[in-house]
Structure formats: C-alpha cells, structure tokens
C-alpha positions as CSV (number, residue, x, y, z in Angstrom):
1,M,44.4,20.3,-18.3
2,S,42.6,22.3,-21.0
3,K,39.8,24.7,-20.3
4,L,37.3,22.4,-22.1
5,I,38.3,19.5,-19.9
6,L,38.1,21.6,-16.7
7,F,34.7,22.9,-17.8
8,T,33.4,19.4,-18.4
9,F,34.7,18.2,-15.1
10,F,33.1,21.0,-13.1
11,F,29.8,20.7,-15.1
12,L,29.6,16.9,-14.4
13,S,30.4,17.4,-10.8
14,A,27.7,20.1,-10.4
15,T,25.2,17.9,-12.3
16,L,25.9,14.8,-10.3
17,G,25.8,16.9,-7.1
18,L,22.4,18.3,-8.1
19,A,21.1,14.8,-8.9
20,S,22.3,13.6,-5.5
21,I,20.6,16.5,-3.7
22,T,17.4,15.8,-5.7
23,T,17.5,12.1,-4.8
24,R,18.0,13.0,-1.1
25,M,15.0,15.5,-1.3
26,N,12.9,12.8,-2.8
27,D,13.9,10.4,-0.1
28,V,12.9,12.9,2.5
29,Q,9.6,13.5,0.9
30,S,9.0,9.7,0.6
31,Q,9.9,9.3,4.3
32,D,7.5,12.1,5.2
33,I,4.7,10.4,3.3
34,Q,5.4,7.1,5.0
35,N,5.4,8.8,8.4
36,L,2.0,10.4,7.7
37,Y,0.6,7.1,6.4
38,K,1.5,5.5,9.7
39,Q,0.4,8.5,11.8
40,L,-3.1,8.2,10.2
41,H,-3.1,4.5,10.9
42,L,-3.9,3.7,7.2
43,Q,-1.9,0.5,7.0
44,D,-4.2,-2.3,5.7
45,K,-6.8,0.3,4.9
46,I,-5.5,2.1,1.8
47,N,-2.9,0.8,-0.6
48,Y,0.3,2.7,0.2
49,K,0.9,3.4,-3.5
50,A,-2.5,5.1,-3.6
51,F,-1.7,7.2,-0.6
52,Q,1.7,8.2,-1.8
53,Q,0.5,9.3,-5.2
54,A,-2.5,11.2,-3.7
55,V,-0.2,13.1,-1.4
56,M,2.3,13.9,-4.2
57,G,-0.5,15.2,-6.3
58,Y,-1.9,17.2,-3.3
59,H,1.4,19.1,-3.0
60,K,1.4,19.9,-6.7
61,I,-2.2,21.0,-7.2
62,K,-3.4,24.3,-5.9
63,V,-6.3,23.6,-3.6
64,K,-8.6,26.0,-1.7
65,K,-9.3,23.6,1.1
66,P,-6.6,21.4,2.8
67,V,-8.6,18.2,2.5
68,L,-7.6,15.2,0.5
69,T,-10.1,12.4,-0.4
70,I,-8.7,9.0,-1.5
71,I,-10.8,6.4,-3.2
72,D,-9.0,3.1,-3.5
73,F,-10.7,1.0,-6.1
74,S,-8.2,-1.8,-5.6
75,K,-10.5,-2.8,-2.7
76,A,-13.8,-4.5,-3.0
77,S,-17.1,-2.5,-2.8
78,T,-17.9,-4.4,0.4
79,E,-15.0,-2.7,2.1
80,K,-14.6,0.9,3.2
81,R,-12.4,2.3,0.5
82,M,-12.9,6.1,0.6
83,Y,-10.9,8.1,3.2
84,V,-11.3,11.9,3.7
85,I,-8.2,13.4,5.3
86,D,-7.7,16.8,6.9
87,M,-4.1,17.5,5.7
88,K,-3.7,20.5,8.0
89,E,-4.7,18.8,11.2
90,K,-3.4,15.4,9.9
91,K,-6.4,13.4,10.8
92,V,-9.0,11.1,9.1
93,L,-12.4,12.8,8.9
94,F,-14.4,10.0,7.3
95,Q,-14.1,6.4,6.2
96,S,-16.8,5.3,3.9
97,H,-18.1,2.8,1.4
98,V,-18.3,4.2,-2.1
99,A,-19.9,2.8,-5.3
100,H,-18.2,2.4,-8.6
101,G,-19.6,2.5,-12.2
102,K,-21.9,-0.2,-13.5
103,N,-19.6,-1.2,-16.3
104,S,-16.4,-1.0,-14.2
105,G,-17.0,-4.4,-12.5
106,L,-19.0,-6.3,-10.0
107,N,-17.7,-6.3,-6.4
108,K,-14.3,-4.8,-7.6
109,A,-13.8,-2.1,-10.2
110,T,-11.6,-3.5,-12.9
111,S,-12.2,-1.2,-15.9
112,F,-12.2,2.5,-16.2
113,S,-13.1,5.1,-18.8
114,N,-13.3,8.8,-19.6
115,K,-15.9,8.3,-22.4
116,S,-19.5,9.5,-22.3
117,G,-21.9,6.7,-22.1
118,S,-19.4,4.2,-20.7
119,K,-21.0,3.9,-17.3
120,Q,-17.5,3.4,-15.9
121,S,-15.6,5.1,-13.2
122,S,-12.6,7.4,-14.0
123,L,-9.3,7.4,-12.2
124,G,-7.0,10.3,-11.2
125,F,-7.3,13.8,-9.7
126,F,-10.4,15.8,-9.3
127,L,-11.1,19.2,-7.7
128,T,-14.4,19.6,-5.9
129,E,-16.7,22.5,-6.8
130,Q,-20.0,23.6,-5.4
131,S,-22.8,21.4,-4.1
132,Y,-26.4,21.4,-5.4
133,H,-29.7,19.6,-5.2
134,G,-30.4,17.4,-8.2
135,K,-32.3,14.2,-9.1
136,N,-30.1,12.3,-6.6
137,G,-30.6,14.9,-3.9
138,L,-27.6,16.7,-2.4
139,S,-24.7,16.3,-5.0
140,L,-21.2,17.7,-5.5
141,K,-19.8,18.8,-8.9
142,L,-16.4,17.4,-9.7
143,D,-13.8,18.8,-12.1
144,G,-11.6,16.2,-13.7
145,L,-8.0,17.6,-14.0
146,E,-6.4,15.0,-16.2
147,K,-6.6,15.1,-20.0
148,D,-7.8,11.8,-21.5
149,I,-8.2,10.3,-18.0
150,N,-11.1,12.1,-16.4
151,D,-11.4,15.5,-18.1
152,N,-14.9,14.5,-19.4
153,A,-16.3,14.4,-15.9
154,K,-18.5,17.4,-16.4
155,V,-19.7,16.3,-19.8
156,R,-20.5,12.9,-18.3
157,K,-22.2,14.5,-15.3
158,I,-19.9,12.6,-12.9
159,V,-20.8,14.0,-9.5
160,M,-20.6,12.7,-5.9
161,H,-24.1,11.9,-4.5
162,G,-25.9,9.7,-2.1
163,A,-27.6,6.5,-3.2
164,D,-29.8,3.8,-1.6
165,Y,-27.8,1.2,-3.4
166,C,-24.6,2.3,-1.6
167,N,-25.6,0.5,1.6
168,P,-23.3,-1.8,3.5
169,Q,-26.2,-4.0,4.7
170,L,-27.2,-4.4,1.0
171,A,-23.6,-5.4,0.2
172,E,-23.6,-8.0,2.9
173,R,-26.8,-9.6,1.5
174,Q,-25.9,-9.6,-2.2
175,G,-22.1,-9.7,-2.0
176,R,-21.5,-6.2,-3.4
177,L,-22.7,-2.7,-3.4
178,G,-25.1,-1.5,-6.1
179,R,-23.4,0.5,-8.8
180,S,-23.7,3.9,-10.4
181,Y,-23.3,5.3,-14.0
182,G,-19.7,6.3,-13.1
183,C,-20.3,8.6,-10.1
184,P,-18.6,7.9,-6.8
185,A,-21.9,7.4,-4.9
186,L,-22.1,7.4,-1.0
187,P,-24.2,5.9,1.7
188,K,-27.1,8.4,2.2
189,E,-26.4,9.0,5.9
190,L,-22.9,10.2,5.1
191,T,-23.7,12.2,2.0
192,K,-24.2,15.6,3.7
193,P,-21.4,15.5,6.2
194,I,-18.9,14.3,3.6
195,I,-20.0,16.7,0.9
196,D,-20.0,19.6,3.4
197,A,-16.4,18.7,4.4
198,I,-14.9,18.4,0.9
199,K,-16.9,20.9,-1.3
200,G,-15.3,24.1,-2.5
201,G,-11.9,23.3,-3.8
202,S,-10.5,20.2,-2.1
203,L,-8.8,17.3,-3.9
204,I,-10.0,13.8,-4.7
205,Y,-7.7,11.0,-6.0
206,I,-9.2,7.8,-7.4
207,F,-6.8,4.9,-7.6
208,S,-6.7,1.3,-9.0
209,D,-3.6,-0.8,-8.5
210,S,-4.4,-3.0,-11.6
211,W,-4.7,0.1,-13.8
212,N,-1.9,2.1,-12.2
213,E,0.7,1.6,-14.9
214,R,-1.7,2.6,-17.6
215,Y,-2.8,5.6,-15.6
216,L,0.8,6.8,-14.9
217,R,1.6,6.6,-18.6
218,K,-1.0,9.3,-19.2
219,S,-0.9,11.4,-16.0
220,T,0.9,14.7,-16.4
221,I,0.4,15.6,-12.8
222,L,2.4,12.7,-11.4
223,K,5.0,12.9,-14.2
224,S,5.7,16.6,-13.7
C-alpha cells in the first residue's frame, strides 16, 4: 500500500471519527436541553424548538447575568408567552403575557421586521442593558445582536416597558392584547419585577415558528 493511500486511509478514519464524536456531543447537548425543558415543566407552554434554540444561543453568547428570557410569538397574545428562566438555579422566575408590534398581526404575530417605522416586532437574540424612566415609565434598553434581523433595535427605540394595553382582562374582552410599535410590552404590575430581574446583561430570545426557517437562514449565532 503506497504512502498516499495510507495517508488517505488514516485521514478519512480520523475525519469520520471526529464527525462521530461531534455527533455524539450534539446528541448529549440535545438530551441535556430536553431534560432541562422537562425539569422546568415547559411542555405545552413554550414551543420546544424555541426553547432549544434559545438555550443553544445562551451557551454561545457571553452574558453578564445567567438569566434567559424566551418570548414565543407562535402563541396568541391571549396566552402567557414570555418566560424568564434562571439558568443557574434552573427555575422559571416569571411567566407573563407580552404584546407584539401593531403591524405584526392581530392576536398572533405573523410578520416581523428590522426596519424603522415598520411598527413590527423583531425576532432573534437581544442583550439587555440598563433600565431608565421614559415616556412609558420604567423601561429597559435592548441591544439587537443579529445583523439584518434585529440590529436596528436601538435606532427603532425598541425597549421593554409596561403598558395598560398589555392587560389579560382586556385581552379576554376584546379577544387580543393591545399592541405596541414593536416593543415587547408587559403588564404594568410585572414591569418592575421583570425588568429588575433581567436588566444588566441577560439574554432575550424572540421566536416565531412560522418565520423560523427565514430567521435561521440569516442568523449567524445559530449557524456558528
């Protein structure tokens, strides 16, 4: 057997072995995520795909605070679709209603944008910054981390804030929550405790099942 054939044989063996190890590692990671999903009792609460992608991003992005917020816009606005999770203690801190953008849809968010003036919600990963008091009261600045997906968040003044229109009783009466200009707005009674829990460098992931393929084609975080 020539040296070239031997080299090719050993190279392919090593490559296939590495691929096998990588596959096993991915399987372990996937199993860990599934176990955490069950441990937190999130079945039938958050789309598993949303949870899986959020946790994968959490482990890739440097955060200052071990808290992960998932907003599942696959669910209707009449449902609790925002979950704040302490990743260190492995417990759910808050479950909340959350409003989507006026031009994203009625009871369900079906369209998303990164453009100024769109009045639509954006998908993907955001880091929280400092809180402040503005025209909507206590608010939280958000830094969109994904180019052409949500990186115009600051230009668009997309922040988390409380709103009277994000009221579950109102949703019951009119069949949906009120809507924002693209901000993830919260019920007023939960605004302070949630903002205090997630401000200062925690991660937010906003998901939509119907837009997931389009999102994944652009997301460098989940591709890397």
